[in-house]
DOFI-506118 format. One record per residue (C-alpha): residue in one letter; z, x, y. Coordinates in steps of 0.2 Angstrom, whole numbers, padded with zeros to 4 digits, always signed. Layout:
// residues N
AZXY
...
// end
This chain:
// residues 365
X+0220+0087+0007
X+0206+0096-0004
X+0193+0104+0003
X+0175+0108+0001
X+0166+0125-0002
X+0158+0120+0015
X+0172+0115+0025
X+0171+0130+0036
X+0152+0127+0039
X+0155+0110+0045
X+0168+0114+0057
X+0157+0129+0064
X+0143+0114+0067
X+0154+0104+0076
X+0158+0091+0064
X+0171+0077+0065
X+0181+0080+0052
X+0192+0065+0043
X+0202+0062+0028
X+0192+0055+0014
X+0199+0051-0004
X+0211+0065-0002
X+0197+0077+0005
X+0194+0083+0023
X+0177+0079+0025
X+0163+0076+0040
X+0163+0059+0047
X+0148+0064+0059
X+0139+0078+0069
X+0128+0072+0083
X+0133+0054+0081
X+0131+0041+0066
X+0114+0031+0074
X+0105+0048+0077
X+0110+0053+0060
X+0105+0036+0052
X+0088+0036+0059
X+0085+0055+0055
X+0087+0050+0035
X+0077+0036+0038
X+0063+0043+0048
X+0064+0063+0042
X+0078+0070+0032
X+0096+0072+0031
X+0108+0084+0021
X+0124+0078+0016
X+0138+0088+0007
X+0145+0076-0007
X+0154+0092-0015
X+0169+0079-0017
X+0162+0070-0030
X+0168+0072-0049
X+0159+0079-0064
X+0165+0074-0080
X+0157+0082-0097
X+0155+0073-0114
X+0150+0084-0127
X+0148+0083-0147
X+0140+0075-0160
X+0149+0058-0157
X+0146+0059-0137
X+0134+0045-0136
X+0147+0033-0146
X+0162+0038-0134
X+0150+0035-0119
X+0144+0019-0127
X+0163+0014-0128
X+0167+0021-0110
X+0153+0012-0100
X+0145-0006-0097
X+0127+0000-0097
X+0117+0004-0112
X+0117+0023-0114
X+0107+0022-0129
X+0091+0019-0120
X+0091+0035-0110
X+0081+0050-0115
X+0084+0068-0112
X+0084+0072-0092
X+0087+0052-0087
X+0100+0046-0077
X+0109+0029-0078
X+0119+0017-0066
X+0134+0010-0075
X+0152+0007-0073
X+0168+0008-0082
X+0179-0006-0084
X+0198-0010-0089
X+0200-0022-0102
X+0203-0037-0090
X+0185-0033-0083
X+0191-0025-0066
X+0180-0010-0062
X+0189+0008-0065
X+0173+0015-0055
X+0157+0015-0054
X+0146+0031-0060
X+0129+0040-0065
X+0128+0045-0080
X+0114+0060-0086
X+0110+0064-0102
X+0105+0081-0106
X+0102+0079-0125
X+0111+0066-0136
X+0126+0077-0139
X+0129+0081-0120
X+0131+0068-0107
X+0140+0071-0090
X+0146+0058-0077
X+0145+0058-0058
X+0163+0049-0052
X+0168+0045-0036
X+0179+0057-0026
X+0196+0048-0026
X+0193+0043-0042
X+0191+0059-0053
X+0208+0063-0060
X+0212+0043-0063
X+0193+0041-0071
X+0198+0056-0083
X+0213+0052-0088
X+0208+0033-0091
X+0193+0041-0102
X+0205+0052-0113
X+0216+0037-0116
X+0201+0027-0120
X+0195+0042-0132
X+0213+0045-0140
X+0214+0026-0143
X+0196+0025-0151
X+0201+0039-0164
X+0183+0045-0162
X+0181+0063-0168
X+0166+0072-0164
X+0167+0072-0145
X+0176+0082-0131
X+0179+0078-0112
X+0179+0091-0099
X+0184+0089-0081
X+0171+0101-0073
X+0172+0094-0054
X+0180+0111-0048
X+0165+0122-0054
X+0151+0111-0044
X+0145+0108-0028
X+0135+0094-0024
X+0122+0092-0009
X+0111+0077-0006
X+0095+0079+0002
X+0089+0063+0008
X+0073+0056+0017
X+0053+0055+0017
X+0050+0074+0019
X+0064+0079+0007
X+0053+0083-0007
X+0042+0093+0005
X+0058+0103+0010
X+0065+0106-0007
X+0049+0112-0013
X+0049+0128-0003
X+0064+0132-0011
X+0060+0128-0030
X+0048+0132-0043
X+0054+0116-0053
X+0039+0104-0050
X+0046+0090-0041
X+0032+0079-0044
X+0037+0078-0063
X+0055+0071-0058
X+0054+0053-0058
X+0067+0042-0049
X+0084+0042-0059
X+0077+0057-0069
X+0083+0076-0066
X+0077+0094-0069
X+0084+0110-0071
X+0080+0127-0063
X+0083+0137-0046
X+0086+0131-0028
X+0085+0146-0017
X+0090+0158-0031
X+0105+0146-0038
X+0105+0138-0053
X+0104+0120-0051
X+0101+0103-0060
X+0090+0092-0047
X+0091+0073-0048
X+0081+0062-0040
X+0094+0050-0035
X+0104+0047-0019
X+0114+0033-0010
X+0104+0030+0005
X+0088+0020-0003
X+0077+0034+0003
X+0068+0046-0008
X+0077+0061-0010
X+0087+0073-0022
X+0105+0077-0026
X+0107+0094-0032
X+0122+0100-0043
X+0124+0121-0041
X+0138+0133-0043
X+0153+0131-0030
X+0151+0149-0025
X+0132+0147-0020
X+0136+0130-0011
X+0136+0139+0009
X+0119+0149+0005
X+0110+0135-0003
X+0115+0122+0012
X+0110+0136+0025
X+0092+0140+0016
X+0090+0121+0016
X+0093+0118+0034
X+0083+0133+0039
X+0067+0128+0030
X+0069+0111+0035
X+0071+0114+0052
X+0054+0112+0058
X+0054+0094+0047
X+0069+0089+0058
X+0081+0093+0043
X+0100+0089+0049
X+0116+0088+0044
X+0123+0070+0039
X+0142+0064+0039
X+0149+0051+0030
X+0147+0038+0045
X+0129+0038+0041
X+0131+0038+0022
X+0140+0023+0024
X+0127+0013+0036
X+0113+0019+0024
X+0121+0015+0009
X+0125-0004+0017
X+0107-0007+0022
X+0103-0005+0005
X+0116-0016-0002
X+0124-0003-0012
X+0141-0005-0019
X+0156+0006-0013
X+0171+0008-0024
X+0186+0000-0016
X+0176-0012-0008
X+0164-0022-0018
X+0172-0015-0033
X+0190-0013-0039
X+0201-0016-0052
X+0202-0035-0045
X+0182-0035-0045
X+0171-0037-0060
X+0153-0029-0061
X+0149-0047-0063
X+0158-0053-0047
X+0151-0039-0038
X+0131-0044-0042
X+0130-0030-0055
X+0126-0039-0070
X+0112-0029-0075
X+0121-0014-0079
X+0132-0026-0090
X+0124-0024-0108
X+0134-0036-0117
X+0121-0036-0132
X+0125-0018-0134
X+0142-0019-0145
X+0159-0018-0140
X+0165-0008-0124
X+0182-0009-0115
X+0182-0024-0105
X+0168-0033-0115
X+0178-0046-0120
X+0184-0051-0103
X+0168-0052-0096
X+0160-0062-0109
X+0174-0073-0105
X+0171-0073-0086
X+0153-0076-0088
X+0155-0091-0100
X+0167-0099-0089
X+0158-0097-0073
X+0159-0080-0062
X+0172-0087-0050
X+0166-0077-0034
X+0149-0068-0029
X+0145-0054-0018
X+0132-0061-0004
X+0122-0051+0010
X+0126-0059+0026
X+0114-0057+0042
X+0123-0062+0057
X+0114-0075+0067
X+0126-0075+0084
X+0129-0057+0091
X+0144-0049+0083
X+0148-0034+0070
X+0156-0039+0055
X+0169-0028+0047
X+0179-0025+0030
X+0193-0038+0029
X+0186-0053+0042
X+0188-0070+0034
X+0172-0079+0029
X+0172-0098+0030
X+0162-0112+0025
X+0165-0126+0041
X+0184-0124+0041
X+0190-0118+0024
X+0190-0100+0020
X+0178-0096+0006
X+0180-0076+0005
X+0181-0060+0016
X+0170-0047+0021
X+0171-0032+0010
X+0158-0020+0020
X+0151-0023+0037
X+0141-0013+0052
X+0129-0013+0066
X+0112-0009+0056
X+0105+0006+0066
X+0088+0000+0058
X+0088-0018+0064
X+0100-0017+0077
X+0110-0034+0070
X+0127-0035+0062
X+0126-0035+0043
X+0139-0037+0029
X+0142-0038+0011
X+0156-0052+0007
X+0163-0059-0008
X+0164-0077-0007
X+0167-0091-0020
X+0151-0095-0030
X+0149-0113-0023
X+0145-0106-0005
X+0133-0092-0012
X+0117-0097-0012
X+0103-0086-0003
X+0097-0097+0011
X+0114-0104+0017
X+0124-0102+0030
X+0142-0097+0033
X+0154-0092+0047
X+0163-0075+0049
X+0179-0074+0059
X+0178-0060+0072
X+0191-0059+0082
X+0195-0077+0091
X+0176-0083+0085
X+0168-0090+0069
X+0151-0084+0071
X+0135-0089+0061
X+0129-0079+0048
X+0112-0080+0036
X+0115-0077+0017
X+0102-0065+0011
X+0099-0055-0005
X+0101-0037+0000
X+0092-0024+0003
X+0094-0028+0022
X+0080-0016+0025
X+0065-0018+0014
X+0056-0002+0017
X+0065+0007+0002
X+0064+0014-0016
// end
C-alpha cells in the first residue's frame, strides 16, 4: 500500500490505520462520532494527500478539458473551482472531479485516490483520439500533499498562518500564497458541508504544516479527523462517493447530478449516451432515505416497494447529528418521489423509511 507523507504522524497520534484505495489511511483517532461532531461544531484537520492531481496546460487546454468533462468549463474564471464528472462513451462515470482554472491555458483536476492512474490513462486516450494539439497532460500527484481544514472555526484558524486574505476567497474559489511558510494553493472547498479549505502544498512540507495547524488551532478545538468521520459528514450532506453513488454502471443523471451535465455546451465523451438516457427517461434515481423505524441502513441493503425490490442502498449510516439512520439509495424512478415511503431490508426485517431530498442536515453551506 502507498503511504502519505503524514503516515508516521498518524501512527504517533494513535490513529487506527486501514487500507483505502490502495493507500494506508487513518480511519479514526478518538472515534468517528466525536470527530464528526468536532467538525460540525468546531474544526477538524484531514489528511487527503491520497487524492490525485492532474494538470492540463497549453493554448488548447480549455478545448481538451471541455472534451473530457460533463460540466461547462468555459464558464470558469481564473481562481474558480468547478465540480464535474468524466464519463465513458456509454454514459457511465469514470470519476467525479474538481476542476481548477488558474488561467485559460492552465487547469488542474483533483481526482479520487483509487482512480488516479485510471483517470490519467483515460484522459491520455481521449486526448490521443481527439488529435488535439496544443495541450499537455501531466500527472503531478506525487508532488503534492493535500490537507483539508473544515468546520465553523476553520477560517479563523487558517488566518493565523497565512497572509492571504481569506475573506476574499469565495466558496468554490481559490487563492495562492503561503501557509505556515509553505507555498500553498488555498481552495475554499471541502467534502463535509461546513466552511473550510483544502490546501495543496509540496509533499515535503506536509508534516510541518499539519503540525502548525494543530498547534495554532488547539485552543479552538481543532483535532485530526479520519476517513470514518469524513464519510459520515459527506453522507449527511448527500455528497456522492465514487464506487457507491457513481460508477461505470451509474450515470451522473441517475445519481442526481444533472446540474453538472451541460448537454448544451457541445460534444464531450458520453454526451450522446446521456442525451439518449434523458430522452428515454432516466430508469433509476438516487434518493435520500431517513429511517422511520429503528435501524441502520448499510451499503448493499435491498430497498422494497411493498413486496417488490426496487433498488438498493448505495451508502448508509447512523447520522451522528440527527441520531437516526440515513441512506442514499438508487431506486427505480417510479418509486423515487420525495415524500413517499420505502422499505429497507435490514437483517430479517423490512423497515420503513421516508424519501427525502438531501442534504439530511440542513445547516450547511
